[in-house]
MARSE-852012 format. One line per field, with one value per residue (C-alpha): chain; x, y, z; residue in one letter. Coordinates in Angstrom, 3 decimals. Example, Ala and Ser with C-alpha at 12.3 -4.5 7.8 and 13.67 -1.06 7.14 Angstrom:
BEGIN
ch	c(A / A);
px	c(12.300 / 13.670);
py	c(-4.500 / -1.060);
pz	c(7.800 / 7.140);
aa	c(A / S);
// end
This chain:
BEGIN
ch	c(A / A / A / A / A / A / A / A / A / A / A / A / A / A / A / A / A / A / A / A / A / A / A / A / A / A / A / A / A / A / A / A / A / A / A / A / A / A / A / A / A / A / A / A / A / A / A / A / A / A / A / A / A / A / A / A / A / A / A / A / A / A / A / A / A / A / A / A / A / A / A / A / A / A / A / A / A / A / A / A / A / A / A / A / A / A / A / A / A / A / A / A / A / A / A / A / A / A / A / A / A / A / A / A / A / A / A / A / A / A / A / A / A / A / A / A / A / A / A / A / A / A / A / A / A / A / A / A / A / A / A / A / A / A / A / A / A / A / A / A / A / A / A / A / A / A / A / A / A / A / A / A / A / A / A / A / A / A / A / A / A / A / A / A / A / A / A / A / A / A / A / A / A / A / A / A / A / A / A / A / A / A / A / A / A / A / A / A / A / A / A / A / A / A / A / A / A / A / A / A / A / A / A / A / A / A / A / A / A / A / A / A / A / A / A / A / A / A / A / A / A / A / A / A / A / A / A / A / A / A / A / A / A / A / A / A / A / A / A / A);
px	c(-0.016 / 1.129 / 0.436 / 0.724 / 1.199 / 1.076 / 3.527 / 1.941 / 4.113 / 6.049 / 6.988 / 4.247 / 1.626 / 1.802 / -1.582 / -2.378 / -3.829 / -0.562 / 1.579 / -0.557 / -0.206 / 3.558 / 3.785 / 2.246 / 4.885 / 8.112 / 9.808 / 9.329 / 10.373 / 10.582 / 9.931 / 12.412 / 12.572 / 9.353 / 9.942 / 12.803 / 11.805 / 12.022 / 13.372 / 15.978 / 15.011 / 16.278 / 13.311 / 11.029 / 12.669 / 12.290 / 8.571 / 7.884 / 10.420 / 11.453 / 14.306 / 13.339 / 14.892 / 15.091 / 13.960 / 15.089 / 12.528 / 13.647 / 12.959 / 9.508 / 8.594 / 9.919 / 8.163 / 10.299 / 7.408 / 4.820 / 7.233 / 7.883 / 4.233 / 3.317 / 5.509 / 4.921 / 3.388 / 5.377 / 4.829 / 5.750 / 5.998 / 5.357 / 5.697 / 2.415 / -0.414 / 0.482 / -1.771 / -0.822 / 1.767 / 0.838 / 3.808 / 1.975 / -1.332 / 0.409 / 1.749 / -1.712 / -3.083 / -0.297 / -0.928 / -4.638 / -3.852 / -1.672 / -4.410 / -2.295 / -4.301 / -3.523 / -4.282 / -4.083 / -3.655 / -4.203 / -2.529 / -2.242 / -0.250 / 0.826 / -2.508 / -4.449 / -1.652 / -1.462 / -4.759 / -2.819 / -1.944 / -5.464 / -6.399 / -9.826 / -9.776 / -12.477 / -10.441 / -7.435 / -7.255 / -5.091 / -1.937 / 1.342 / 5.046 / 8.183 / 10.651 / 14.381 / 15.603 / 18.407 / 20.720 / 18.725 / 15.378 / 13.560 / 9.797 / 7.574 / 4.165 / 3.757 / 3.260 / 0.457 / -1.492 / -0.711 / -2.197 / -5.263 / -5.953 / -5.435 / -7.810 / -10.552 / -9.377 / -8.047 / -4.910 / -2.019 / -0.209 / 3.274 / 5.065 / 8.813 / 10.845 / 13.203 / 16.717 / 15.522 / 16.325 / 14.184 / 16.369 / 16.328 / 12.518 / 11.796 / 14.014 / 12.420 / 8.925 / 10.064 / 11.582 / 8.824 / 6.370 / 8.646 / 8.702 / 4.926 / 4.813 / 7.710 / 5.503 / 3.093 / 2.909 / 3.470 / 3.559 / 6.514 / 5.786 / 8.413 / 7.931 / 4.154 / 2.246 / 5.296 / 6.302 / 8.956 / 6.743 / 7.235 / 5.032 / 6.720 / 4.605 / 6.528 / 6.844 / 8.412 / 11.045 / 12.112 / 12.413 / 14.399 / 16.747 / 17.158 / 15.988 / 15.042 / 16.502 / 13.796 / 14.063 / 12.804 / 10.180 / 8.758 / 6.218 / 5.173 / 1.624 / 0.642 / -2.469 / -5.330 / -7.274 / -7.798 / -11.017 / -10.476 / -10.811 / -7.925 / -5.858 / -6.533 / -5.303 / -2.377 / -1.020 / -1.148 / 0.776 / 3.511 / 7.177 / 8.034);
py	c(-0.039 / 3.586 / 6.402 / 9.878 / 12.044 / 15.816 / 17.189 / 20.622 / 23.647 / 22.823 / 19.540 / 19.846 / 19.830 / 16.084 / 14.788 / 11.754 / 10.099 / 10.501 / 9.167 / 6.092 / 5.516 / 5.929 / 3.308 / 0.811 / 1.582 / -0.436 / 2.368 / 6.205 / 8.453 / 12.224 / 14.132 / 17.040 / 18.734 / 20.737 / 22.620 / 22.956 / 21.945 / 24.734 / 22.270 / 19.692 / 16.163 / 14.852 / 16.652 / 14.812 / 11.399 / 12.310 / 12.869 / 9.833 / 7.634 / 6.349 / 6.598 / 8.975 / 8.468 / 11.364 / 10.717 / 12.579 / 13.786 / 11.083 / 8.446 / 9.852 / 10.130 / 6.611 / 3.456 / 2.928 / 3.847 / 1.855 / -1.290 / -0.825 / -0.382 / -3.736 / -5.504 / -3.627 / -0.518 / 2.623 / 6.266 / 9.242 / 12.452 / 15.719 / 19.239 / 20.951 / 18.931 / 15.816 / 16.703 / 20.240 / 19.222 / 17.640 / 15.139 / 13.438 / 13.371 / 11.528 / 9.098 / 8.514 / 7.822 / 5.357 / 3.601 / 3.291 / 1.786 / -0.907 / -1.700 / -0.463 / 0.852 / 4.366 / 6.322 / 10.221 / 12.217 / 15.911 / 18.761 / 22.500 / 24.016 / 27.345 / 27.353 / 28.184 / 29.659 / 32.695 / 33.771 / 34.855 / 37.874 / 39.137 / 38.517 / 36.996 / 33.405 / 33.944 / 36.876 / 34.642 / 33.705 / 31.026 / 30.021 / 29.988 / 29.355 / 31.424 / 29.022 / 29.073 / 30.783 / 29.393 / 31.186 / 30.215 / 29.476 / 32.356 / 31.554 / 34.402 / 32.590 / 32.914 / 36.600 / 35.936 / 34.425 / 37.382 / 39.710 / 37.555 / 37.567 / 41.437 / 41.904 / 40.285 / 42.055 / 38.621 / 38.226 / 35.964 / 33.464 / 32.918 / 29.659 / 29.514 / 26.825 / 25.128 / 26.716 / 30.097 / 32.650 / 35.706 / 38.148 / 36.067 / 35.457 / 39.120 / 40.172 / 37.547 / 38.708 / 42.394 / 41.429 / 39.104 / 41.969 / 44.250 / 46.470 / 46.971 / 45.981 / 48.350 / 50.593 / 47.799 / 46.846 / 43.122 / 40.694 / 38.489 / 35.688 / 33.643 / 30.547 / 30.862 / 28.778 / 28.678 / 30.823 / 32.361 / 33.577 / 37.055 / 38.965 / 41.944 / 44.502 / 46.853 / 48.166 / 45.553 / 47.973 / 48.618 / 44.890 / 44.363 / 47.088 / 45.989 / 42.393 / 41.788 / 38.709 / 36.239 / 32.626 / 29.550 / 28.427 / 31.718 / 32.724 / 35.927 / 37.482 / 40.110 / 41.497 / 43.156 / 45.974 / 45.112 / 45.446 / 47.731 / 44.746 / 42.956 / 46.069 / 46.467 / 42.975 / 43.070 / 46.305 / 44.530 / 41.548 / 43.133 / 43.550 / 47.163);
pz	c(-0.009 / -0.770 / 1.702 / 0.337 / 3.443 / 3.720 / 6.291 / 6.697 / 6.974 / 10.091 / 11.900 / 14.426 / 11.732 / 11.341 / 12.322 / 14.610 / 11.553 / 9.563 / 12.528 / 12.743 / 9.054 / 9.234 / 12.002 / 9.594 / 6.880 / 6.298 / 4.474 / 4.692 / 1.807 / 1.480 / -1.594 / -1.241 / -4.603 / -5.004 / -1.784 / 0.700 / 4.184 / 6.678 / 9.332 / 9.602 / 8.483 / 11.881 / 13.483 / 11.265 / 12.138 / 15.772 / 15.426 / 13.306 / 15.100 / 11.598 / 9.275 / 6.374 / 2.984 / 0.645 / -2.937 / -6.058 / -8.577 / -11.023 / -8.317 / -7.510 / -11.199 / -12.024 / -11.113 / -8.031 / -5.450 / -7.404 / -7.421 / -3.635 / -2.845 / -4.443 / -1.823 / 1.294 / 3.121 / 2.199 / 2.695 / 0.606 / 2.802 / 1.008 / 2.406 / 2.535 / 0.911 / -1.107 / -4.035 / -4.410 / -7.054 / -10.374 / -9.952 / -7.054 / -8.887 / -11.661 / -9.088 / -7.713 / -11.253 / -11.879 / -8.544 / -9.522 / -12.865 / -11.189 / -8.646 / -5.757 / -2.710 / -1.910 / 1.198 / 0.907 / 4.076 / 3.437 / 5.337 / 5.339 / 2.554 / 1.230 / -0.768 / 2.290 / 4.447 / 2.075 / 3.699 / 6.673 / 4.609 / 4.992 / 1.340 / 0.723 / -0.604 / -3.331 / -4.772 / -5.814 / -9.559 / -11.226 / -9.447 / -11.467 / -10.867 / -11.636 / -13.329 / -13.141 / -16.245 / -18.271 / -20.622 / -23.783 / -22.049 / -20.464 / -20.417 / -19.596 / -19.784 / -15.975 / -16.419 / -18.829 / -15.898 / -13.680 / -16.472 / -16.836 / -13.094 / -12.779 / -15.712 / -13.587 / -10.232 / -8.981 / -6.820 / -8.200 / -5.980 / -7.545 / -6.340 / -7.052 / -8.653 / -6.149 / -5.997 / -7.194 / -4.665 / -3.688 / -5.565 / -8.901 / -8.551 / -8.145 / -11.051 / -13.282 / -12.409 / -13.150 / -16.467 / -17.544 / -17.072 / -19.124 / -15.969 / -16.145 / -12.407 / -11.499 / -9.243 / -8.258 / -4.533 / -4.186 / -1.218 / -0.448 / 2.127 / 3.958 / 5.949 / 6.065 / 8.660 / 10.965 / 14.035 / 11.942 / 9.069 / 7.626 / 5.210 / 3.276 / 1.284 / -0.961 / -4.570 / -6.844 / -7.971 / -4.442 / -3.700 / -6.880 / -6.004 / -2.368 / -1.752 / 1.880 / 3.612 / 2.797 / 4.057 / 2.216 / 1.504 / 0.156 / -2.261 / -4.007 / -4.365 / -6.881 / -5.391 / -7.474 / -5.964 / -2.346 / -0.248 / 2.720 / 5.096 / 3.193 / 3.556 / 7.284 / 8.102 / 5.601 / 7.166 / 10.563 / 9.342 / 7.344 / 8.342 / 8.554);
aa	c(M / L / Y / L / I / G / L / G / L / E / V / K / D / L / S / I / K / A / L / E / A / I / K / K / C / K / D / I / Y / L / E / H / Y / T / T / K / L / P / Y / D / I / K / E / L / E / K / V / T / K / K / K / V / W / I / L / S / R / E / R / V / E / S / D / F / L / I / H / E / A / K / K / K / N / I / A / L / L / V / Y / G / D / P / L / A / A / T / T / H / I / S / L / L / R / E / A / E / K / K / K / I / P / V / S / I / L / H / N / V / S / V / L / N / A / V / L / D / T / G / L / H / A / Y / K / F / G / K / I / T / S / I / P / R / W / Q / E / N / Y / R / P / R / S / F / F / T / I / V / K / E / N / L / S / I / Q / A / H / T / L / L / L / V / D / P / G / L / N / P / S / E / A / L / K / E / L / N / E / A / S / E / Y / A / L / D / D / K / F / I / I / V / C / S / K / L / G / T / Q / K / Q / E / I / I / F / A / K / L / K / E / L / V / K / K / T / P / K / V / K / E / P / F / C / I / I / V / P / A / K / M / H / F / S / E / E / E / I / L / Y / R / K / I / K / I);
// end
């Protein structure tokens, strides 16, 4: 059997249900490429009382987990919610094709933790990701989503590819917009859902010029016009 288990946003977010499932498993694996854990893996092993093996993207996307789940109970631990990433949905579909029983244990993720900014859930539009640009590959399609959302007065949550630091992500956003967002106030969120979370609200050009020290994991929000109640909460939350 395969257990897909969401870790939530900090080590204490693991549910009793998840811990009970982990006890039943012979091997515990951690997907560690979509988001960097904000805590040491040893903390996770202490809570689960199990050895946790880190899997590469190639391993997760191969038939390795399917093969292992045929023989024994295994768990794949995922930061946030296990079905937030399309990779894990593909894994679920493959398991169903091979008649392997799957148990999904959901948890809090950045998708709902962003509401701590004060922005209203129903005012968010499509979610998109800022990719890591290469020398000869600089996709800008993520900004198309931002434009579409702004055109209907919807906020945009921008996730960030692993390994892309805050300075690079902000510069890519500015360049992809052809500097149309230069004077736009945006939100940068760091370690949401943890005791060390920070929320920064400033003009994009100011953040590009002097990027604050933002710790991973982080995300960026391009807000549309905000309701006064959103502004009130946001201004109480932001780091001055």
